[in-house]
C-alpha positions in Angstrom: -69.4 -72.3 17.0 -69.1 -69.4 14.6 -70.1 -70.4 11.3 -66.8 -70.2 8.6 -66.7 -71.1 4.7 -63.3 -72.4 4.0 -63.7 -72.4 0.1 -62.8 -69.5 -1.5 -65.3 -68.3 -4.0 -63.9 -65.0 -4.5 -60.2 -65.1 -5.7 -59.0 -62.1 -7.2 -62.4 -60.9 -8.0 -63.0 -58.3 -10.8 -59.3 -56.7 -10.4 -57.3 -59.1 -11.6 -53.3 -58.6 -11.1 -51.3 -58.0 -14.0 -49.6 -61.0 -14.3 -46.0 -59.0 -16.1 -45.2 -62.4 -17.9 -41.5 -61.8 -19.1 -41.1 -59.8 -22.3 -44.4 -58.8 -22.3 -46.0 -62.0 -23.1 -49.4 -62.1 -23.6 -49.9 -65.4 -22.7 -47.5 -68.3 -20.3 -48.5 -71.3 -22.2 -47.4 -74.2 -19.6 -46.8 -77.8 -20.8 -47.1 -80.5 -18.2 -46.3 -84.2 -18.7 -47.2 -86.6 -16.4 -44.8 -89.7 -15.5 -47.0 -92.5 -13.6 -46.0 -95.5 -15.6 -44.6 -98.1 -13.1 -46.2 -95.9 -10.4 -50.1 -97.0 -10.6 -51.8 -99.7 -8.7 -50.6 -102.9 -9.1 -50.4 -106.2 -7.1 -46.9 -106.1 -8.1 -46.4 -103.0 -6.4 -48.3 -104.1 -2.9 -51.5 -102.8 -4.0 -54.7 -105.2 -3.2 -56.0 -105.1 -7.4 -54.6 -103.3 -10.6 -55.1 -100.4 -12.0 -58.7 -99.2 -13.5 -57.8 -95.3 -14.2 -56.8 -93.6 -17.4 -56.5 -96.0 -19.8 -57.9 -96.7 -23.7 -59.1 -100.1 -21.5 -63.2 -99.5 -22.1 -65.0 -100.1 -18.9 -61.6 -101.0 -17.0 -62.2 -102.5 -13.6 -60.1 -102.9 -10.9 -58.9 -106.7 -10.8 -58.8 -108.0 -6.8 -55.8 -109.6 -6.0 -54.5 -110.1 -9.6 -52.2 -108.8 -12.2 -54.1 -107.1 -15.2 -51.8 -107.6 -18.1 -53.5 -105.6 -20.4 -54.0 -102.4 -18.5 -49.8 -102.7 -17.5 -48.9 -103.5 -21.3 -50.5 -100.2 -22.0 -49.0 -98.1 -18.9 -45.9 -99.7 -20.3 -46.9 -98.4 -23.7 -46.2 -94.8 -22.3 -42.7 -95.7 -20.9 -41.7 -97.7 -23.6 -42.9 -95.8 -26.7 -45.4 -92.3 -25.7 -42.5 -91.0 -23.7 -39.5 -91.0 -26.3 -42.2 -89.8 -28.5 -42.8 -86.9 -26.7 -39.0 -86.3 -25.6 -38.7 -85.7 -29.4 -41.1 -84.0 -30.4 -40.3 -81.3 -27.4 -37.1 -80.9 -27.4 -37.5 -80.7 -31.8 -39.4 -77.4 -30.8 -37.1 -76.5 -27.6 -40.3 -76.1 -25.3 -39.5 -77.2 -22.0 -41.5 -79.3 -19.8 -42.7 -79.7 -16.7 -42.9 -83.7 -15.8 -45.5 -84.5 -12.4 -43.2 -87.5 -11.6 -44.6 -90.2 -9.5 -41.6 -90.9 -7.4 -42.0 -94.5 -7.6 -43.1 -94.7 -11.4 -39.3 -92.4 -11.5 -37.2 -95.3 -9.7 -38.1 -97.6 -12.4 -37.3 -96.1 -15.1 -33.9 -94.6 -15.0 -33.2 -93.8 -18.7 -36.3 -91.9 -18.8 -35.1 -89.9 -16.1 -32.0 -89.3 -17.0 -33.6 -88.2 -20.3 -35.6 -85.2 -18.4 -32.5 -83.7 -16.7 -30.4 -83.8 -20.1 -33.6 -81.5 -21.2 -33.2 -79.7 -18.8 -36.5 -80.1 -17.5 -38.2 -79.8 -14.1 -39.2 -82.7 -12.5 -42.3 -81.6 -10.1 -43.3 -84.2 -7.5 -46.7 -86.4 -8.3 -46.3 -88.7 -5.0 -45.4 -91.8 -4.1 -47.9 -93.9 -6.2 -50.6 -93.1 -8.4 -53.2 -93.8 -6.1 -56.1 -92.3 -4.5 -55.5 -90.0 -1.4 -58.8 -89.7 -0.5 -59.3 -92.7 2.4 -56.2 -92.1 3.7 -55.8 -91.2 7.7 -54.1 -87.9 7.4 -50.7 -89.7 9.8 -50.7 -92.5 6.5 -50.9 -89.3 4.0 -48.5 -87.3 5.4 -45.9 -90.7 5.7 -46.7 -91.2 2.2 -45.6 -87.2 1.1 -42.7 -87.5 3.3 -41.3 -90.7 1.6 -42.2 -89.4 -1.9 -40.0 -86.5 -1.1 -37.3 -88.6 -0.1 -37.5 -91.1 -2.8 -37.5 -88.8 -5.4 -34.4 -86.7 -4.0 -32.7 -90.4 -4.2 -33.8 -90.8 -7.5 -33.2 -87.7 -9.0 -30.5 -86.5 -7.2 -32.3 -83.5 -5.8 -35.2 -82.4 -3.9 -39.1 -81.4 -6.0 -40.1 -78.0 -6.0 -43.2 -78.2 -6.9 -45.7 -80.7 -6.5 -49.0 -82.3 -7.2 -50.9 -85.2 -6.1 -53.9 -85.7 -8.6 -55.9 -88.0 -7.0 -55.8 -86.1 -3.7 -57.9 -86.1 -0.4 -58.9 -82.6 1.3 -56.1 -82.7 3.6 -53.2 -82.7 0.4 -52.8 -79.1 -0.2 -52.1 -78.3 3.8 -49.8 -81.4 4.2 -48.0 -80.4 1.5 -47.8 -77.1 2.9 -46.7 -78.1 6.1 -43.6 -79.4 5.2 -42.7 -75.5 4.0 -40.4 -77.3 1.0 -42.4 -76.5 -2.3 -42.1 -73.8 -4.4 -45.8 -74.4 -5.7 -48.5 -77.0 -5.2 -50.8 -77.3 -8.1 -53.4 -79.2 -6.9 -56.2 -76.8 -7.7 -58.1 -75.9 -11.0 -59.7 -72.5 -9.7 -58.0 -69.9 -11.4 -56.2 -69.0 -14.5 -53.3 -67.1 -12.4 -51.3 -68.0 -9.5 -52.5 -67.2 -6.2 -51.3 -67.5 -2.5 -52.6 -69.4 -0.2 -52.2 -68.9 4.1 -51.9 -72.2 5.6 -50.9 -71.9 9.1 -48.0 -69.1 9.2 -46.6 -70.4 5.5 -47.6 -68.3 2.7 -47.8 -71.0 0.0 -48.0 -70.4 -3.9 -50.8 -72.1 -5.8 -50.0 -72.5 -9.3 -53.7 -74.0 -10.7 -53.7 -77.2 -13.0 -55.9 -78.0 -15.7 -58.7 -81.2 -16.1 -60.0 -80.0 -19.3 -56.6 -79.0 -21.5 -55.8 -82.0 -20.6 -55.4 -85.1 -23.2 -57.2 -87.6 -19.7 -60.5 -86.7 -21.7 -59.0 -89.3 -24.5 -59.7 -91.9 -21.6 -63.1 -90.7 -20.2 -66.8 -89.5 -21.0 -67.3 -86.7 -22.5 -63.6 -86.5 -24.4 -61.9 -86.7 -26.5 -61.9 -88.9 -29.8 -59.4 -87.7 -32.4 -56.2 -85.7 -32.2 -58.4 -83.2 -33.5 -60.4 -82.9 -31.1 -58.2 -82.1 -28.6 -56.1 -80.1 -31.0 -58.8 -77.7 -31.7 -60.0 -77.6 -28.2 -56.5 -75.9 -27.4 -56.0 -73.8 -30.2 -59.5 -72.2 -29.1 -58.5 -71.9 -25.8 -55.2 -70.4 -26.8 -56.7 -67.6 -29.0 -59.3 -66.7 -26.0 -56.7 -66.2 -23.5 -53.9 -64.3 -26.4 -56.7 -61.9 -27.1 -57.6 -61.5 -23.6 -53.7 -60.8 -22.9 -53.6 -58.5 -25.7 -56.5 -56.3 -23.6 -54.3 -55.9 -21.1 -54.7 -59.4 -18.9 -52.1 -61.6 -19.5 -53.0 -65.3 -18.2 -51.8 -68.5 -17.8 -52.8 -72.0 -20.0 -51.9 -75.1 -18.5 -52.0 -78.3 -20.5 -51.8 -81.6 -19.5 -50.3 -84.5 -20.9 -49.7 -88.6 -20.3 -47.4 -90.3 -21.9 -49.4 -93.4 -22.5 -52.5 -91.1 -24.0 -51.0 -88.5 -26.0 -48.0 -90.7 -27.1 -50.2 -92.3 -29.0 -49.4 -91.8 -32.8 -53.3 -91.1 -34.1 -53.5 -88.5 -30.9 -50.0 -86.5 -30.8 -50.9 -85.2 -34.5 -53.5 -83.1 -32.4 -50.7 -81.9 -30.1 -48.5 -80.9 -33.0 -51.0 -78.5 -34.6 -51.6 -76.7 -31.5 -47.7 -76.2 -31.0 -47.5 -75.0 -34.7 -50.3 -72.7 -34.4 -48.9 -70.9 -30.9 -45.1 -70.9 -32.7 -47.1 -68.8 -35.2 -47.6 -66.0 -32.4 -45.4 -63.2 -30.7 -45.1 -62.5 -27.2 -46.0 -66.3 -25.9 -43.9 -67.8 -23.0 -43.4 -71.5 -22.5 -41.8 -72.0 -18.8 -41.5 -74.5 -16.6 -44.2 -74.4 -13.6 -41.2 -73.7 -11.5 -40.4 -70.4 -13.6 -43.8 -69.1 -13.2 -43.5 -69.6 -9.6 -40.3 -67.9 -9.1 -41.6 -65.1 -11.7 -44.9 -64.5 -9.4 -42.5 -64.6 -6.1 -40.5 -61.9 -7.4 -43.3 -59.9 -9.0 -46.0 -60.4 -7.0 -45.1 -61.8 -3.4 -47.7 -62.1 -0.8 -48.7 -59.8 1.9 -50.9 -60.7 4.9 -54.2 -58.4 5.3 -56.4 -58.3 8.3 -59.4 -60.3 7.2 -63.0 -59.7 8.1 -64.1 -63.1 8.3 -60.8 -64.5 10.4 -61.6 -61.2 12.8 -62.7 -61.8 16.6 -66.2 -60.2 17.3 -64.7 -57.9 19.2 -62.5 -56.3 16.2 -65.3 -57.0 13.6 -67.8 -54.7 15.6 -64.3 -52.7 16.0 -64.2 -51.9 12.5 -67.3 -51.8 11.1 -69.9 -50.9 13.9 -69.8 -47.3 12.5 -70.8 -48.5 8.9 -75.1 -48.1 9.8 -74.9 -45.3 11.7 -74.5 -45.6 15.6 -75.7 -49.0 14.9 -73.1 -51.7 15.9 -75.5 -54.3 16.8 -76.0 -55.1 13.2 -72.2 -56.1 12.5 -72.5 -58.0 15.9 -75.0 -60.3 14.3 -73.3 -60.1 10.9 -70.1 -61.8 12.8 -72.4 -64.8 13.8 -73.2 -65.5 9.9 -71.3 -68.0 7.8 -68.4 -65.4 6.7 -65.3 -66.7 4.6 -63.2 -65.5 1.9 -65.8 -64.2 -0.4 -66.6 -61.4 2.8 -63.1 -60.1 3.0 -63.8 -57.2 0.5 -66.4 -53.8 0.6 -69.0 -56.2 -1.4 -68.7 -59.0 1.4 -69.2 -57.0 4.5 -72.0 -54.9 3.1 -73.3 -58.4 2.1 -73.2 -59.6 5.3 -74.2 -56.1 6.9 -77.1 -55.6 4.8 -78.6 -59.0 5.3 -78.9 -58.5 8.7 -80.5 -55.3 8.1 -83.1 -56.0 6.1 -84.2 -58.6 8.4 -84.4 -56.8 11.0 -88.0 -55.8 12.5 -89.4 -52.4 11.6 -88.6 -50.9 15.3 -85.0 -51.7 14.7 -84.8 -50.5 11.3 -86.1 -47.0 12.4 -84.1 -47.0 14.8 -81.3 -47.0 12.6 -83.1 -44.3 10.3 -83.4 -42.0 13.4 -79.3 -42.2 14.1 -78.7 -40.2 10.9 -78.3 -36.4 11.3 -79.9 -34.2 9.1 -78.7 -33.1 6.2 -76.7 -29.8 7.1 -78.4 -29.7 10.3 -77.6 -28.8 14.0 -74.9 -31.2 14.8 -73.4 -30.5 11.7 -73.4 -26.9 12.4 -71.9 -28.2 15.4 -69.3 -30.0 14.3 -70.9 -33.4 16.3 -71.2 -35.4 13.4 -69.4 -39.0 12.8 -66.3 -38.7 11.5 -68.3 -41.1 8.1 -71.1 -38.3 8.1 -68.9 -35.4 8.3 -66.6 -36.5 5.2 -69.9 -37.5 3.5 -71.8 -34.1 3.8 -68.7 -32.4 2.9 -68.6 -34.4 -0.7 -71.7 -32.5 -1.6 -70.7 -28.9 -0.4 -73.1 -29.4 2.6 -70.3 -28.2 5.0 -70.4 -24.8 2.6 -73.9 -23.2 2.7 -75.2 -19.7 2.8 -77.7 -18.6 5.4 -80.3 -18.4 3.0 -79.4 -22.3 2.0 -79.2 -23.4 5.6 -82.5 -22.0 6.5 -84.1 -23.9 3.1 -82.7 -26.9 4.5 -83.4 -26.7 7.9 -87.5 -25.9 7.0 -87.1 -29.0 4.8 -86.0 -31.3 7.4 -88.4 -30.3 9.9 -91.1 -30.6 7.4 -90.0 -34.3 6.4 -89.1 -35.3 10.2 -93.0 -33.9 11.2 -94.5 -36.1 8.1 -92.5 -39.6 8.1 -90.7 -39.6 11.8 -87.5 -40.2 10.8 -84.5 -37.7 9.2 -84.4 -37.3 5.0 -82.0 -39.9 4.5 -79.5 -40.1 0.8 -76.6 -41.2 0.1 -75.2 -37.6 -0.8 -71.7 -39.1 -3.1 -74.3 -39.9 -5.7 -75.6 -35.9 -5.6 -74.6 -32.4 -5.5 -76.4 -29.5 -3.6 -78.6 -29.3 -6.5 -79.8 -32.7 -6.8 -79.9 -33.7 -3.6 -82.6 -30.3 -2.8 -84.7 -31.5 -5.8 -85.3 -35.1 -4.2 -86.0 -33.6 -0.7 -88.8 -31.6 -2.9 -89.7 -34.8 -4.4 -89.2 -37.2 -1.9 -91.4 -35.4 1.0 -94.4 -35.9 -0.9 -94.3 -39.8 -0.7 -96.2 -42.0 1.7 -94.4 -43.0 4.9 -94.5 -46.3 3.6 -92.9 -45.5 0.4 -90.3 -43.3 2.1 -89.4 -46.0 4.4 -88.5 -48.0 2.2 -86.5 -45.6 0.4 -84.8 -44.6 3.6 -83.5 -47.9 4.0 -82.8 -48.5 0.5 -80.3 -45.0 0.9 -78.8 -46.4 4.1 -77.6 -49.7 2.3 -75.8 -47.2 -0.2 -74.5 -45.2 2.3 -73.0 -48.2 3.5 -71.7 -49.2 0.6 -69.8 -46.2 0.3 -68.4 -46.3 3.3 -66.9 -49.7 3.1 -65.3 -48.7 -0.2 -62.8 -46.4 1.8 -61.6 -49.1 4.0 -61.7 -52.5 2.1 -60.8 -53.5 -1.3 
């Protein structure tokens, strides 16, 4: 089995796209309110035990087969009091929310759902129940996703356009994407910008969420103790991203909230200070997540490209077999490495090819060196260089030499090969004609061992330039 690494450790790399938020905003600050109250683990809901996650009860543990009266009442506070405190806050400052609504929780809270709709808040799906998905068989999870969509549509009156599970499995994102129904999925925490994920034939937009700019840390360790802790962290995050946006790298800041947590009086004070802080700044966009999805799909639509990590071996060798001069065996072996999305760029393929070259035998490396042509030699004069070598030598002006210069190069080449047993190799794109001649004069006096190492380094440098010509 060929080894392929499924995780994406590269992302946008060093060339982050300009988000181009509306009205030249320097940052998009997006508030999410999770509505889970009434969808949590509870024997009344047919679950085997009570809830134990994200509450103010220290050291909470599931009660098997029993109702946990205190846990239930903590969640009930979120629906009865916390939600309405947050509703007054956000409608008062005219900032729209995205609700992550657990379908069964929404079904048990019709008055709150109506208030969400009246405020024109987005109601995204937060799954069927607020329970773990990690141990669900794929067929069971697929059915739960379908039931969540069905119940959500019944309760809200329209289907959800966004999805966030939270307590997801390794299959969740793929299963949700395969429905083809969602403008975005948020079960990732891996970027400051949206990005596209290719799931079979579907191009799925991902809008990453947050677990750090999130009030859930009032219920976890290490976490927030006071509202001031939370508010100051949000302010510091905003200030950093706002500054970066002013430097031409506008990003997205997600803020995660829960009715039963931030809805408490002492905690919400920090959130209020944060909102006051951002409202003192110009060029701040506070959208719903569905608005971000629409913006990204319009301004940054996905275009599929051929990816080295997904090529057949035949195609991989066809594309990269000439990167190391006349040595396709390097590409053949590199294809067998553990390639992934990090290798779908010039630096990635260069790393794979160079690993093979560096671990090759001395005889194999020597074969690569002698495959390189002389600089301004007979092959160049006869027009028999590879296209890559022709272009490289021309970049340094070696395609246009006087008779005297050509004679000088010929002598240097002959003397160098006689001493070292392989041609003089240099990455000509780093040089001009004068500096190439200076390097020639200096390096010809090195020992063979030193020159062998230097020639190998130059071969890798040449490969680097060649790959940058054809890959991002």
